N, CA, C and O atoms as a GROMACS GRO file, in nm:
protein
  388
    1MET      N    1  -8.665  25.530   7.930
    1MET     CA    2  -8.562  25.498   7.833
    1MET      C    3  -8.509  25.355   7.852
    1MET      O    4  -8.470  25.290   7.755
    2ARG      N    5  -8.506  25.307   7.977
    2ARG     CA    6  -8.454  25.173   8.001
    2ARG      C    7  -8.548  25.065   7.950
    2ARG      O    8  -8.504  24.957   7.911
    3ARG      N    9  -8.677  25.093   7.950
    3ARG     CA   10  -8.773  24.991   7.911
    3ARG      C   11  -8.756  24.946   7.765
    3ARG      O   12  -8.756  24.825   7.742
    4PRO      N   13  -8.743  25.034   7.665
    4PRO     CA   14  -8.722  24.987   7.526
    4PRO      C   15  -8.592  24.907   7.510
    4PRO      O   16  -8.588  24.810   7.434
    5VAL      N   17  -8.489  24.947   7.580
    5VAL     CA   18  -8.362  24.874   7.571
    5VAL      C   19  -8.380  24.733   7.626
    5VAL      O   20  -8.329  24.637   7.569
    6THR      N   21  -8.452  24.721   7.734
    6THR     CA   22  -8.478  24.590   7.794
    6THR      C   23  -8.556  24.502   7.698
    6THR      O   24  -8.525  24.383   7.684
    7TRP      N   25  -8.656  24.557   7.633
    7TRP     CA   26  -8.735  24.479   7.537
    7TRP      C   27  -8.649  24.434   7.418
    7TRP      O   28  -8.660  24.320   7.373
    8ILE      N   29  -8.566  24.521   7.369
    8ILE     CA   30  -8.480  24.486   7.254
    8ILE      C   31  -8.381  24.377   7.293
    8ILE      O   32  -8.362  24.281   7.218
    9VAL      N   33  -8.318  24.390   7.408
    9VAL     CA   34  -8.224  24.288   7.454
    9VAL      C   35  -8.296  24.155   7.476
    9VAL      O   36  -8.244  24.050   7.440
   10GLY      N   37  -8.414  24.160   7.535
   10GLY     CA   38  -8.492  24.038   7.557
   10GLY      C   39  -8.530  23.971   7.426
   10GLY      O   40  -8.523  23.849   7.414
   11LEU      N   41  -8.571  24.051   7.328
   11LEU     CA   42  -8.607  23.997   7.196
   11LEU      C   43  -8.486  23.934   7.128
   11LEU      O   44  -8.498  23.826   7.070
   12LEU      N   45  -8.371  23.999   7.135
   12LEU     CA   46  -8.250  23.942   7.077
   12LEU      C   47  -8.212  23.811   7.144
   12LEU      O   48  -8.166  23.718   7.078
   13CYS      N   49  -8.230  23.803   7.274
   13CYS     CA   50  -8.201  23.678   7.346
   13CYS      C   51  -8.295  23.566   7.302
   13CYS      O   52  -8.252  23.452   7.285
   14LEU      N   53  -8.421  23.598   7.283
   14LEU     CA   54  -8.516  23.497   7.236
   14LEU      C   55  -8.484  23.449   7.094
   14LEU      O   56  -8.493  23.330   7.066
   15VAL      N   57  -8.446  23.540   7.006
   15VAL     CA   58  -8.408  23.502   6.870
   15VAL      C   59  -8.285  23.413   6.873
   15VAL      O   60  -8.280  23.312   6.803
   16ALA      N   61  -8.186  23.448   6.953
   16ALA     CA   62  -8.064  23.367   6.964
   16ALA      C   63  -8.096  23.228   7.020
   16ALA      O   64  -8.041  23.128   6.973
   17ALA      N   65  -8.184  23.221   7.118
   17ALA     CA   66  -8.222  23.092   7.175
   17ALA      C   67  -8.295  23.007   7.072
   17ALA      O   68  -8.271  22.886   7.062
   18ALA      N   69  -8.384  23.068   6.994
   18ALA     CA   70  -8.458  22.993   6.892
   18ALA      C   71  -8.364  22.940   6.784
   18ALA      O   72  -8.377  22.826   6.742
   19LEU      N   73  -8.270  23.021   6.740
   19LEU     CA   74  -8.174  22.976   6.640
   19LEU      C   75  -8.085  22.864   6.696
   19LEU      O   76  -8.055  22.767   6.626
   20GLY      N   77  -8.042  22.879   6.819
   20GLY     CA   78  -7.961  22.775   6.881
   20GLY      C   79  -8.035  22.644   6.895
   20GLY      O   80  -7.978  22.537   6.872
   21LEU      N   81  -8.162  22.650   6.932
   21LEU     CA   82  -8.243  22.530   6.943
   21LEU      C   83  -8.261  22.464   6.807
   21LEU      O   84  -8.251  22.342   6.795
   22ARG      N   85  -8.287  22.544   6.705
   22ARG     CA   86  -8.306  22.490   6.571
   22ARG      C   87  -8.180  22.420   6.521
   22ARG      O   88  -8.186  22.308   6.471
   23LEU      N   89  -8.066  22.485   6.535
   23LEU     CA   90  -7.940  22.426   6.492
   23LEU      C   91  -7.906  22.301   6.573
   23LEU      O   92  -7.853  22.204   6.519
   24GLY      N   93  -7.934  22.304   6.701
   24GLY     CA   94  -7.908  22.188   6.786
   24GLY      C   95  -7.992  22.068   6.748
   24GLY      O   96  -7.943  21.956   6.747
   25LEU      N   97  -8.120  22.092   6.718
   25LEU     CA   98  -8.206  21.982   6.677
   25LEU      C   99  -8.164  21.926   6.542
   25LEU      O  100  -8.168  21.805   6.521
   26THR      N  101  -8.123  22.013   6.452
   26THR     CA  102  -8.076  21.967   6.321
   26THR      C  103  -7.952  21.880   6.338
   26THR      O  104  -7.940  21.775   6.275
   27GLN      N  105  -7.861  21.923   6.423
   27GLN     CA  106  -7.738  21.848   6.446
   27GLN      C  107  -7.766  21.714   6.511
   27GLN      O  108  -7.704  21.614   6.475
   28SER      N  109  -7.857  21.709   6.605
   28SER     CA  110  -7.884  21.586   6.678
   28SER      C  111  -7.956  21.482   6.592
   28SER      O  112  -7.951  21.364   6.623
   29ARG      N  113  -8.022  21.525   6.486
   29ARG     CA  114  -8.094  21.431   6.400
   29ARG      C  115  -8.004  21.362   6.298
   29ARG      O  116  -8.044  21.263   6.238
   30MET      N  117  -7.883  21.413   6.278
   30MET     CA  118  -7.794  21.354   6.180
   30MET      C  119  -7.728  21.230   6.237
   30MET      O  120  -7.653  21.237   6.333
   31ASP      N  121  -7.758  21.116   6.177
   31ASP     CA  122  -7.692  20.995   6.220
   31ASP      C  123  -7.588  20.955   6.116
   31ASP      O  124  -7.586  21.008   6.005
   32ASP      N  125  -7.503  20.863   6.153
   32ASP     CA  126  -7.394  20.824   6.065
   32ASP      C  127  -7.444  20.763   5.935
   32ASP      O  128  -7.384  20.784   5.830
   33ALA      N  129  -7.554  20.688   5.940
   33ALA     CA  130  -7.607  20.626   5.818
   33ALA      C  131  -7.647  20.731   5.716
   33ALA      O  132  -7.622  20.713   5.596
   34ALA      N  133  -7.708  20.840   5.760
   34ALA     CA  134  -7.747  20.946   5.667
   34ALA      C  135  -7.625  21.014   5.606
   34ALA      O  136  -7.626  21.049   5.488
   35LEU      N  137  -7.520  21.031   5.685
   35LEU     CA  138  -7.398  21.093   5.633
   35LEU      C  139  -7.329  21.002   5.531
   35LEU      O  140  -7.279  21.049   5.429
   36ILE      N  141  -7.327  20.873   5.560
   36ILE     CA  142  -7.268  20.778   5.466
   36ILE      C  143  -7.349  20.776   5.337
   36ILE      O  144  -7.292  20.773   5.228
   37GLU      N  145  -7.481  20.777   5.349
   37GLU     CA  146  -7.568  20.775   5.232
   37GLU      C  147  -7.546  20.900   5.146
   37GLU      O  148  -7.544  20.891   5.023
   38ARG      N  149  -7.529  21.015   5.210
   38ARG     CA  150  -7.505  21.139   5.135
   38ARG      C  151  -7.374  21.131   5.057
   38ARG      O  152  -7.369  21.171   4.940
   39ALA      N  153  -7.270  21.080   5.119
   39ALA     CA  154  -7.141  21.067   5.050
   39ALA      C  155  -7.149  20.962   4.940
   39ALA      O  156  -7.090  20.980   4.834
   40ALA      N  157  -7.222  20.854   4.964
   40ALA     CA  158  -7.237  20.749   4.863
   40ALA      C  159  -7.313  20.801   4.741
   40ALA      O  160  -7.281  20.765   4.628
   41GLU      N  161  -7.412  20.885   4.764
   41GLU     CA  162  -7.485  20.946   4.651
   41GLU      C  163  -7.392  21.035   4.569
   41GLU      O  164  -7.397  21.034   4.446
   42ALA      N  165  -7.308  21.112   4.637
   42ALA     CA  166  -7.211  21.197   4.566
   42ALA      C  167  -7.114  21.112   4.485
   42ALA      O  168  -7.082  21.145   4.371
   43TYR      N  169  -7.068  21.003   4.543
   43TYR     CA  170  -6.977  20.912   4.473
   43TYR      C  171  -7.044  20.855   4.349
   43TYR      O  172  -6.985  20.850   4.241
   44GLN      N  173  -7.168  20.811   4.364
   44GLN     CA  174  -7.241  20.754   4.251
   44GLN      C  175  -7.263  20.858   4.142
   44GLN      O  176  -7.249  20.828   4.023
   45ARG      N  177  -7.298  20.978   4.180
   45ARG     CA  178  -7.324  21.086   4.085
   45ARG      C  179  -7.196  21.126   4.010
   45ARG      O  180  -7.199  21.151   3.890
   46GLU      N  181  -7.083  21.132   4.083
   46GLU     CA  182  -6.959  21.179   4.023
   46GLU      C  183  -6.886  21.074   3.941
   46GLU      O  184  -6.824  21.107   3.840
   47THR      N  185  -6.894  20.948   3.982
   47THR     CA  186  -6.815  20.845   3.915
   47THR      C  187  -6.897  20.739   3.845
   47THR      O  188  -6.845  20.666   3.760
   48GLY      N  189  -7.025  20.729   3.878
   48GLY     CA  190  -7.107  20.623   3.820
   48GLY      C  191  -7.093  20.491   3.893
   48GLY      O  192  -7.150  20.391   3.851
   49GLY      N  193  -7.018  20.490   4.001
   49GLY     CA  194  -6.999  20.368   4.079
   49GLY      C  195  -7.122  20.335   4.163
   49GLY      O  196  -7.216  20.414   4.171
   50ALA      N  197  -7.120  20.219   4.224
   50ALA     CA  198  -7.233  20.175   4.306
   50ALA      C  199  -7.222  20.233   4.446
   50ALA      O  200  -7.112  20.251   4.498
   51ARG      N  201  -7.336  20.261   4.506
   51ARG     CA  202  -7.337  20.311   4.644
   51ARG      C  203  -7.281  20.208   4.741
   51ARG      O  204  -7.224  20.242   4.845
   52THR      N  205  -7.297  20.082   4.707
   52THR     CA  206  -7.251  19.976   4.796
   52THR      C  207  -7.099  19.964   4.798
   52THR      O  208  -7.045  19.884   4.875
   53ASP      N  209  -7.030  20.042   4.716
   53ASP     CA  210  -6.884  20.043   4.717
   53ASP      C  211  -6.828  20.129   4.830
   53ASP      O  212  -6.706  20.142   4.843
   54CYS      N  213  -6.916  20.188   4.913
   54CYS     CA  214  -6.873  20.283   5.015
   54CYS      C  215  -6.882  20.221   5.155
   54CYS      O  216  -6.972  20.144   5.186
   55ALA      N  217  -6.785  20.258   5.236
   55ALA     CA  218  -6.782  20.220   5.378
   55ALA      C  219  -6.723  20.337   5.456
   55ALA      O  220  -6.650  20.418   5.400
   56ALA      N  221  -6.755  20.345   5.583
   56ALA     CA  222  -6.709  20.458   5.664
   56ALA      C  223  -6.627  20.410   5.783
   56ALA      O  224  -6.649  20.301   5.837
   57VAL      N  225  -6.533  20.495   5.821
   57VAL     CA  226  -6.454  20.473   5.943
   57VAL      C  227  -6.458  20.604   6.022
   57VAL      O  228  -6.478  20.710   5.963
   58PRO      N  229  -6.439  20.597   6.152
   58PRO     CA  230  -6.435  20.721   6.231
   58PRO      C  231  -6.320  20.811   6.186
   58PRO      O  232  -6.216  20.763   6.142
   59GLY      N  233  -6.341  20.940   6.198
   59GLY     CA  234  -6.238  21.036   6.159
   59GLY      C  235  -6.115  21.026   6.247
   59GLY      O  236  -6.125  20.996   6.366
   60GLN      N  237  -5.999  21.052   6.190
   60GLN     CA  238  -5.873  21.046   6.263
   60GLN      C  239  -5.844  21.177   6.337
   60GLN      O  240  -5.763  21.179   6.430
   61ASP      N  241  -5.911  21.284   6.297
   61ASP     CA  242  -5.889  21.416   6.353
   61ASP      C  243  -6.011  21.454   6.438
   61ASP      O  244  -6.121  21.404   6.413
   62ALA      N  245  -5.992  21.540   6.535
   62ALA     CA  246  -6.103  21.581   6.622
   62ALA      C  247  -6.209  21.659   6.544
   62ALA      O  248  -6.325  21.662   6.585
   63ALA      N  249  -6.171  21.722   6.435
   63ALA     CA  250  -6.266  21.802   6.356
   63ALA      C  251  -6.342  21.718   6.254
   63ALA      O  252  -6.435  21.767   6.190
   64ILE      N  253  -6.304  21.592   6.239
   64ILE     CA  254  -6.365  21.505   6.138
   64ILE      C  255  -6.449  21.399   6.206
   64ILE      O  256  -6.403  21.329   6.296
   65ARG      N  257  -6.574  21.387   6.162
   65ARG     CA  258  -6.664  21.287   6.219
   65ARG      C  259  -6.647  21.151   6.153
   65ARG      O  260  -6.632  21.050   6.221
   66LEU      N  261  -6.650  21.150   6.020
   66LEU     CA  262  -6.639  21.024   5.945
   66LEU      C  263  -6.550  21.042   5.823
   66LEU      O  264  -6.539  21.152   5.769
   67GLU      N  265  -6.489  20.934   5.781
   67GLU     CA  266  -6.424  20.926   5.651
   67GLU      C  267  -6.496  20.817   5.574
   67GLU      O  268  -6.489  20.700   5.610
   68VAL      N  269  -6.565  20.856   5.469
   68VAL     CA  270  -6.639  20.761   5.386
   68VAL      C  271  -6.551  20.727   5.267
   68VAL      O  272  -6.518  20.813   5.186
   69ARG      N  273  -6.513  20.599   5.258
   69ARG     CA  274  -6.423  20.552   5.153
   69ARG      C  275  -6.503  20.475   5.051
   69ARG      O  276  -6.569  20.376   5.083
   70CYS      N  277  -6.496  20.521   4.926
   70CYS     CA  278  -6.572  20.460   4.817
   70CYS      C  279  -6.478  20.413   4.708
   70CYS      O  280  -6.377  20.478   4.680
   71GLY      N  281  -6.512  20.301   4.647
   71GLY     CA  282  -6.433  20.247   4.537
   71GLY      C  283  -6.364  20.118   4.576
   71GLY      O  284  -6.385  20.064   4.684
   72ALA      N  285  -6.281  20.071   4.485
   72ALA     CA  286  -6.209  19.947   4.509
   72ALA      C  287  -6.069  19.957   4.449
   72ALA      O  288  -6.045  20.036   4.358
   73GLY      N  289  -5.981  19.878   4.501
   73GLY     CA  290  -5.844  19.874   4.450
   73GLY      C  291  -5.772  20.005   4.473
   73GLY      O  292  -5.773  20.060   4.584
   74THR      N  293  -5.710  20.056   4.368
   74THR     CA  294  -5.636  20.182   4.379
   74THR      C  295  -5.723  20.304   4.350
   74THR      O  296  -5.679  20.417   4.373
   75ALA      N  297  -5.845  20.283   4.301
   75ALA     CA  298  -5.935  20.394   4.268
   75ALA      C  299  -6.030  20.422   4.384
   75ALA      O  300  -6.151  20.405   4.371
   76ILE      N  301  -5.974  20.466   4.495
   76ILE     CA  302  -6.056  20.493   4.614
   76ILE      C  303  -6.068  20.643   4.633
   76ILE      O  304  -5.970  20.716   4.628
   77ARG      N  305  -6.192  20.687   4.655
   77ARG     CA  306  -6.217  20.828   4.688
   77ARG      C  307  -6.257  20.834   4.834
   77ARG      O  308  -6.335  20.751   4.881
   78VAL      N  309  -6.205  20.931   4.906
   78VAL     CA  310  -6.234  20.948   5.047
   78VAL      C  311  -6.309  21.079   5.066
   78VAL      O  312  -6.258  21.187   5.034
   79PHE      N  313  -6.432  21.068   5.119
   79PHE     CA  314  -6.513  21.185   5.151
   79PHE      C  315  -6.500  21.208   5.301
   79PHE      O  316  -6.540  21.124   5.381
   80THR      N  317  -6.443  21.322   5.338
   80THR     CA  318  -6.423  21.356   5.477
   80THR      C  319  -6.541  21.440   5.523
   80THR      O  320  -6.567  21.547   5.467
   81VAL      N  321  -6.615  21.391   5.624
   81VAL     CA  322  -6.737  21.457   5.672
   81VAL      C  323  -6.710  21.517   5.810
   81VAL      O  324  -6.661  21.449   5.899
   82ASP      N  325  -6.743  21.646   5.825
   82ASP     CA  326  -6.720  21.712   5.954
   82ASP      C  327  -6.839  21.691   6.048
   82ASP      O  328  -6.934  21.622   6.013
   83HIS      N  329  -6.832  21.750   6.166
   83HIS     CA  330  -6.936  21.730   6.267
   83HIS      C  331  -7.067  21.800   6.234
   83HIS      O  332  -7.169  21.771   6.298
   84LEU      N  333  -7.067  21.889   6.138
   84LEU     CA  334  -7.190  21.954   6.094
   84LEU      C  335  -7.258  21.876   5.982
   84LEU      O  336  -7.366  21.915   5.936
   85GLY      N  337  -7.196  21.767   5.939
   85GLY     CA  338  -7.256  21.684   5.835
   85GLY      C  339  -7.218  21.727   5.695
   85GLY      O  340  -7.275  21.675   5.598
   86GLN      N  341  -7.126  21.818   5.680
   86GLN     CA  342  -7.084  21.867   5.550
   86GLN      C  343  -6.959  21.792   5.504
   86GLN      O  344  -6.874  21.756   5.584
   87VAL      N  345  -6.951  21.768   5.374
   87VAL     CA  346  -6.830  21.708   5.318
   87VAL      C  347  -6.722  21.815   5.318
   87VAL      O  348  -6.731  21.912   5.243
   88ALA      N  349  -6.623  21.796   5.400
   88ALA     CA  350  -6.517  21.895   5.417
   88ALA      C  351  -6.411  21.882   5.308
   88ALA      O  352  -6.351  21.982   5.266
   89ARG      N  353  -6.389  21.758   5.262
   89ARG     CA  354  -6.279  21.738   5.166
   89ARG      C  355  -6.304  21.607   5.093
   89ARG      O  356  -6.358  21.512   5.149
   90VAL      N  357  -6.265  21.604   4.966
   90VAL     CA  358  -6.272  21.482   4.886
   90VAL      C  359  -6.132  21.457   4.831
   90VAL      O  360  -6.074  21.543   4.765
   91THR      N  361  -6.079  21.340   4.859
   91THR     CA  362  -5.949  21.304   4.806
   91THR      C  363  -5.962  21.176   4.727
   91THR      O  364  -6.056  21.098   4.746
   92GLY      N  365  -5.868  21.154   4.638
   92GLY     CA  366  -5.869  21.034   4.557
   92GLY      C  367  -5.882  21.067   4.411
   92GLY      O  368  -5.868  21.182   4.371
   93ASP      N  369  -5.910  20.965   4.332
   93ASP     CA  370  -5.920  20.982   4.188
   93ASP      C  371  -6.038  21.071   4.151
   93ASP      O  372  -6.151  21.045   4.192
   94ALA      N  373  -6.011  21.173   4.074
   94ALA     CA  374  -6.117  21.261   4.027
   94ALA      C  375  -6.185  21.195   3.907
   94ALA      O  376  -6.120  21.123   3.831
   95PRO      N  377  -6.315  21.217   3.890
   95PRO     CA  378  -6.383  21.159   3.775
   95PRO      C  379  -6.331  21.218   3.645
   95PRO      O  380  -6.296  21.336   3.639
   96GLU      N  381  -6.326  21.136   3.543
   96GLU     CA  382  -6.279  21.184   3.413
   96GLU      C  383  -6.391  21.259   3.344
   96GLU      O  384  -6.507  21.218   3.346
   97THR      N  385  -6.354  21.372   3.282
   97THR     CA  386  -6.457  21.451   3.212
   97THR      C  387  -6.432  21.451   3.064
   97THR      O  388  -6.508  21.512   2.989
   0.00000   0.00000   0.00000
């Protein structure tokens, strides 16, 4: 009876290790340039502005990796990117529909 339980626990450990390795490799491949480019594409798609209107600064909060600021003057949109590479929040002028 102990042998099947051991195999199941071992298999679950291997699956967890494989998933952890996959997620870790994905996370380690994300560089800041790719994150800025992703936010700049969203800015261009949503507002029609140029990608070159975007610049990034380090996040002010421990949960935030980058703040990508796009636009000029008073029409600035801020894309807040977390450590997983996802846009956590967008603030600023919303595009007109």
